[in-house]
C-alpha positions as CSV (number, residue, x, y, z in Angstrom):
1,X,-0.1,0.1,0.0
2,X,2.6,2.3,0.8
3,X,4.6,1.5,-2.3
4,X,1.3,2.3,-4.2
5,X,0.8,5.8,-2.3
6,X,4.5,6.5,-3.1
7,X,3.9,5.9,-6.7
8,X,1.0,8.3,-6.9
9,X,2.8,11.0,-5.1
10,X,5.8,10.7,-7.6
11,X,3.1,10.5,-10.7
12,X,1.6,13.7,-9.1
13,X,5.1,15.6,-8.8
14,X,6.2,14.5,-12.5
15,X,2.7,15.5,-13.6
16,X,3.4,19.0,-12.3
17,X,6.9,19.3,-13.5
18,X,5.6,18.3,-16.8
19,X,2.9,21.1,-16.5
20,X,5.7,23.6,-15.7
21,X,5.2,27.3,-17.0
22,X,6.8,27.5,-20.3
23,X,7.4,31.3,-21.3
24,X,8.0,30.6,-24.8
25,X,4.5,29.4,-25.3
26,X,2.7,32.0,-23.1
27,X,4.4,35.0,-24.4
28,X,5.2,36.7,-27.7
29,X,3.5,39.0,-30.3
30,X,0.3,38.5,-32.4
31,X,1.0,40.6,-35.4
32,X,-1.7,43.1,-35.7
33,X,-0.5,45.6,-38.1
34,X,-2.5,48.9,-38.4
35,X,-4.5,48.2,-35.1
36,X,-5.0,51.2,-32.7
37,X,-4.5,51.5,-28.9
38,X,-7.1,53.1,-26.7
39,X,-5.2,56.5,-26.5
40,X,-7.6,57.9,-23.8
41,X,-7.1,55.3,-21.3
42,X,-5.9,56.6,-18.0
43,X,-2.4,55.8,-16.3
44,X,-0.1,57.4,-13.9
45,X,3.3,58.7,-14.8
46,X,6.4,58.7,-12.7
47,X,5.3,61.8,-10.8
48,X,2.1,60.4,-9.8
49,X,0.2,62.6,-12.5
50,X,-2.7,61.2,-14.3
51,X,-2.2,60.8,-18.0
52,X,-3.2,59.5,-21.3
53,X,-1.3,58.2,-24.2
54,X,-2.8,60.8,-26.2
55,X,-1.7,63.5,-23.8
56,X,1.8,62.2,-23.9
57,X,2.0,61.9,-27.8
58,X,0.9,65.7,-28.1
59,X,0.8,64.8,-31.9
60,X,4.0,63.0,-32.0
61,X,4.8,59.4,-32.5
62,X,5.3,57.0,-29.5
63,X,8.1,54.5,-28.9
64,X,6.1,52.3,-26.3
65,X,8.2,49.6,-24.4
66,X,6.5,47.2,-22.5
67,X,8.3,46.5,-19.2
68,X,8.4,45.9,-15.5
69,X,9.6,48.9,-13.5
70,X,11.1,46.5,-10.9
71,X,12.4,44.0,-13.4
72,X,15.5,42.1,-12.0
73,X,16.2,40.6,-15.6
74,X,16.1,42.2,-19.0
75,X,13.9,45.3,-18.7
76,X,16.8,47.6,-17.7
77,X,19.0,46.2,-20.7
78,X,16.1,46.6,-23.0
79,X,15.4,50.3,-22.1
80,X,19.4,51.0,-22.3
81,X,19.5,49.4,-25.7
82,X,16.4,51.5,-26.8
83,X,17.8,54.7,-25.3
84,X,21.3,53.8,-27.2
85,X,19.4,53.4,-30.5
86,X,17.6,56.7,-30.0
87,X,20.9,58.2,-29.1
88,X,22.6,57.2,-32.5
89,X,20.0,58.3,-34.8
90,X,19.0,62.0,-35.8
91,X,15.5,62.5,-34.6
92,X,15.2,64.3,-31.1
93,X,13.2,62.8,-28.2
94,X,10.8,65.1,-26.9
95,X,10.6,67.2,-30.0
96,X,10.2,64.6,-32.7
97,X,8.6,61.7,-30.7
98,X,8.2,60.6,-27.1
99,X,9.3,57.5,-25.3
100,X,7.1,55.5,-22.8
101,X,8.2,52.8,-20.5
102,X,4.9,51.0,-20.1
103,X,4.6,48.9,-17.0
104,X,2.8,45.7,-17.7
105,X,2.3,44.8,-13.8
106,X,-0.4,46.5,-12.2
107,X,1.2,45.9,-8.7
108,X,3.8,48.7,-9.5
109,X,3.1,52.3,-9.0
110,X,4.5,55.8,-9.9
111,X,7.3,55.1,-7.1
112,X,8.5,52.3,-8.9
113,X,8.4,54.0,-12.1
114,X,10.1,56.9,-10.8
115,X,13.0,54.7,-9.5
116,X,13.3,53.0,-12.8
117,X,13.4,56.4,-14.8
118,X,15.9,58.0,-12.3
119,X,18.2,54.8,-12.7
120,X,17.9,55.3,-16.5
121,X,18.6,59.1,-16.7
122,X,21.7,58.7,-14.5
123,X,22.8,56.6,-17.5
124,X,21.6,58.7,-20.4
125,X,21.8,62.4,-18.8
126,X,20.2,63.6,-22.2
127,X,16.8,62.1,-21.0
128,X,15.8,65.4,-19.6
129,X,12.5,67.3,-19.7
130,X,9.6,65.5,-21.5
131,X,11.4,63.1,-23.7
132,X,10.4,59.8,-21.7
133,X,7.6,58.8,-19.4
134,X,7.2,55.6,-17.2
135,X,3.7,54.7,-17.0
136,X,1.7,52.6,-14.5
137,X,-1.8,51.6,-14.3
138,X,-4.6,49.0,-13.5
139,X,-4.6,45.8,-14.7
140,X,-7.7,46.4,-16.8
141,X,-6.1,49.4,-18.6
142,X,-2.8,47.8,-19.1
143,X,-4.5,45.0,-20.6
144,X,-6.6,46.9,-23.1
145,X,-3.6,48.5,-24.6
146,X,-1.4,45.3,-24.6
147,X,-4.3,43.4,-26.1
148,X,-4.8,46.1,-28.8
149,X,-0.9,45.6,-29.6
150,X,-1.1,41.9,-29.6
151,X,1.6,41.7,-26.8
152,X,1.5,38.4,-25.0
153,X,2.8,38.5,-21.3
154,X,2.0,35.9,-18.6
155,X,2.5,35.6,-14.9
156,X,4.9,33.1,-13.8
157,X,4.3,31.5,-10.6
158,X,7.7,30.2,-9.9
159,X,9.8,33.6,-10.0
160,X,7.1,35.8,-9.0
161,X,6.9,38.1,-11.8
162,X,5.5,38.4,-15.6
163,X,7.2,36.8,-18.1
164,X,7.6,38.9,-21.5
165,X,9.5,39.4,-24.5
166,X,11.8,42.5,-25.5
167,X,10.3,44.7,-27.9
168,X,9.2,48.3,-28.7
169,X,6.0,49.3,-30.4
170,X,6.2,52.3,-32.7
171,X,2.8,54.3,-32.9
172,X,1.4,57.1,-34.8
173,X,0.2,60.3,-33.0
174,X,-3.2,58.7,-33.0
175,X,-2.2,55.6,-31.6
176,X,-1.9,53.3,-34.6
177,X,0.6,50.6,-34.4
178,X,3.0,50.7,-37.4
179,X,5.7,48.4,-36.4
180,X,7.4,46.2,-33.7
181,X,11.2,46.5,-33.2
182,X,12.4,43.4,-31.7
183,X,15.0,42.4,-29.5
184,X,17.1,44.2,-26.5
185,X,18.9,46.7,-28.9
186,X,17.3,47.9,-32.1
187,X,19.3,49.1,-35.0
188,X,19.6,53.3,-34.9
189,X,18.8,53.0,-38.7
190,X,15.6,50.7,-38.2
191,X,14.4,53.1,-35.6
192,X,14.7,56.3,-37.7
193,X,13.0,54.5,-40.6
194,X,10.2,53.4,-38.5
195,X,9.8,57.1,-37.0
196,X,9.8,58.4,-40.2
197,X,6.9,56.2,-41.2
198,X,4.9,56.5,-38.0
199,X,5.4,60.3,-38.3
200,X,3.0,60.4,-41.3
201,X,5.0,63.0,-43.1
202,X,5.4,65.1,-40.0
203,X,8.6,63.4,-38.9
204,X,11.8,63.8,-41.0
205,X,12.7,65.9,-44.3
206,X,12.0,65.0,-47.8
207,X,15.4,62.9,-47.6
208,X,14.0,60.7,-45.0
209,X,10.7,60.3,-46.9
210,X,12.7,59.2,-50.0
211,X,15.1,56.9,-48.0
212,X,11.9,55.1,-46.5
213,X,10.9,54.6,-50.1
214,X,14.1,52.8,-50.6
215,X,13.4,50.1,-47.9
216,X,11.0,47.6,-46.9
217,X,9.9,46.6,-43.5
218,X,9.8,43.0,-42.5
219,X,7.0,42.3,-39.6
220,X,8.8,38.7,-38.9
221,X,12.2,40.2,-38.2
222,X,11.4,43.6,-37.2
223,X,13.9,45.1,-39.5
224,X,14.2,47.1,-42.6
225,X,15.6,45.8,-45.7
226,X,16.8,47.7,-48.7
227,X,14.6,47.2,-51.6
228,X,17.4,48.8,-53.9
229,X,19.7,46.1,-52.8
230,X,17.2,43.5,-53.1
231,X,16.3,44.4,-56.7
232,X,20.1,44.6,-57.3
233,X,20.7,41.0,-56.2
234,X,17.6,39.8,-58.2
235,X,18.9,41.6,-61.1
236,X,22.3,40.3,-61.0
237,X,21.1,36.9,-60.5
238,X,18.5,37.3,-63.7
239,X,21.8,38.7,-65.5
240,X,23.7,35.7,-64.8
241,X,21.0,33.4,-66.0
242,X,20.8,35.3,-69.2
243,X,24.5,35.3,-69.8
244,X,25.0,31.5,-69.2
245,X,22.0,30.9,-71.5
246,X,23.5,32.8,-74.2
247,X,26.8,31.1,-73.6
248,X,24.9,27.6,-73.6
249,X,23.1,28.2,-76.8
250,X,26.3,29.7,-78.6
251,X,28.0,26.3,-77.4
252,X,24.9,24.2,-78.8
253,X,25.2,26.1,-82.0
254,X,29.1,25.6,-82.5
255,X,28.5,22.1,-81.8
256,X,25.9,21.5,-84.1
257,X,27.7,23.3,-86.9
258,X,30.9,21.2,-86.3
259,X,28.6,18.1,-86.4
260,X,27.4,19.2,-89.8
261,X,30.7,19.6,-91.2
């Protein structure tokens, strides 16, 4: 009897282990191009001031990074990587666009956001004024924005925090999702192209708009690739095929001529 009970306990433990939380299956991004976030949903900034995304945007594109303000893992690295990309491109935060560190844990409050922003600004002193905002809010408010963006995050009971991936959403001034930039450190060139596109003609000069025409955004990679370079590669391959075909035809004609003689 004891052996049977021991076996049952082992099976229960094994079953729980087999059902362990899998962050790869519970997190990610469902592509929702051109979806719009609820811009008038209420949140609090790091100074405990009630704000909405529409107010923060002020007619500018938004870089929205879902984070945990008390994250012991990748969130600090994600924000630092995003700030480095912002620093390395030519548009100006606060003037041309606004950055939002969007807290996804409703248990966090303005004090947590303030501590996170203080740490980030100590590393990047140019983040003064209205360039970046740390938001917190209710579970319902957070869920509405994240659901609109297709951003999936899940509570991991074992570590006591939300599992989530590193990515930054690029929004138009009216809250329409244009692109996701994936990873801990987006490329500065991808960031500037995404801001140009999200600016809908209001961000960048004619040169930026022309450059945008030369690149294609791939939602699978979150990167821009050069249409011109792709065309040149395709054109080069086509040229090689034509040349090889001409050479082959010439050789066949020459062989036929020799056979006739």
